[in-house]
C-alpha positions in Angstrom: 25.8 24.5 12.4 22.7 23.7 10.4 21.7 26.1 7.6 18.5 24.2 6.7 15.5 22.8 8.5 16.1 19.2 9.7 12.8 18.1 8.3 11.9 20.0 5.2 15.2 21.5 4.2 14.0 25.1 4.0 16.6 27.7 4.9 16.8 28.8 8.5 16.8 32.4 9.7 18.8 32.6 12.9 18.9 35.6 15.3 22.2 37.1 16.1 22.0 35.8 19.7 20.5 32.8 21.3 20.1 29.2 20.4 20.4 28.3 16.8 17.3 27.0 15.2 16.9 23.4 14.0 13.4 23.6 12.5 11.8 26.3 10.4 8.5 26.3 12.2 6.3 24.4 14.8 4.9 22.1 12.2 8.3 20.7 11.3 9.2 20.4 15.0 6.0 18.3 15.6 6.6 16.2 12.5 10.1 15.4 13.7 8.8 14.5 17.2 6.3 12.1 15.7 9.0 10.6 13.5 11.3 10.1 16.5 8.6 8.4 18.5 7.8 6.1 15.6 11.5 5.2 15.1 12.0 4.6 18.9 8.9 2.2 18.9 10.2 0.4 15.8 13.7 0.1 17.3 12.3 -1.3 20.6 10.1 -3.8 18.7 13.1 -5.0 16.6 15.4 -5.4 19.6 12.7 -7.3 21.4 12.2 -9.6 18.4 16.0 -10.1 18.2 16.0 -11.1 21.9 13.2 -13.6 21.3 15.0 -15.1 18.3 18.2 -15.5 20.4 16.5 -17.7 23.0 18.0 -21.2 23.3 16.1 -24.0 21.4 14.7 -21.6 18.9 16.4 -22.8 15.7 14.2 -21.3 13.1 14.2 -17.9 14.7 18.0 -17.9 14.9 18.1 -17.9 11.2 16.2 -14.6 11.2 18.8 -12.7 13.2 21.0 -11.8 10.1 17.9 -10.1 8.6 17.1 -8.2 11.8 20.5 -6.7 12.4 20.6 -4.4 9.3 17.1 -3.2 10.2 18.1 -2.4 13.7 21.2 -0.6 12.5 19.1 1.4 10.0 16.6 2.5 12.7 19.5 3.4 15.0 21.1 5.5 12.2 17.9 7.4 11.5 17.5 8.1 15.2 21.1 9.4 15.4 20.6 11.6 12.3 17.5 13.2 13.7 18.8 13.9 17.2 
């Protein structure tokens, strides 16, 4: 399991029983919640932009798809890391 806080990297002190801690304090938990919300918004916007670029007859925008795909993968990777 995790030995350090997911956000700041400080060592975690876990009790002998119960759920293991992920964050060292409430500030780190809130910081992670804000970061997750921002990443989800960014991912939603990137996916919507990809859909718009994929529409038929949109030749310029189709050339933008190769630039969008790595950004989408990066945002998805960050979300997976923080969950």
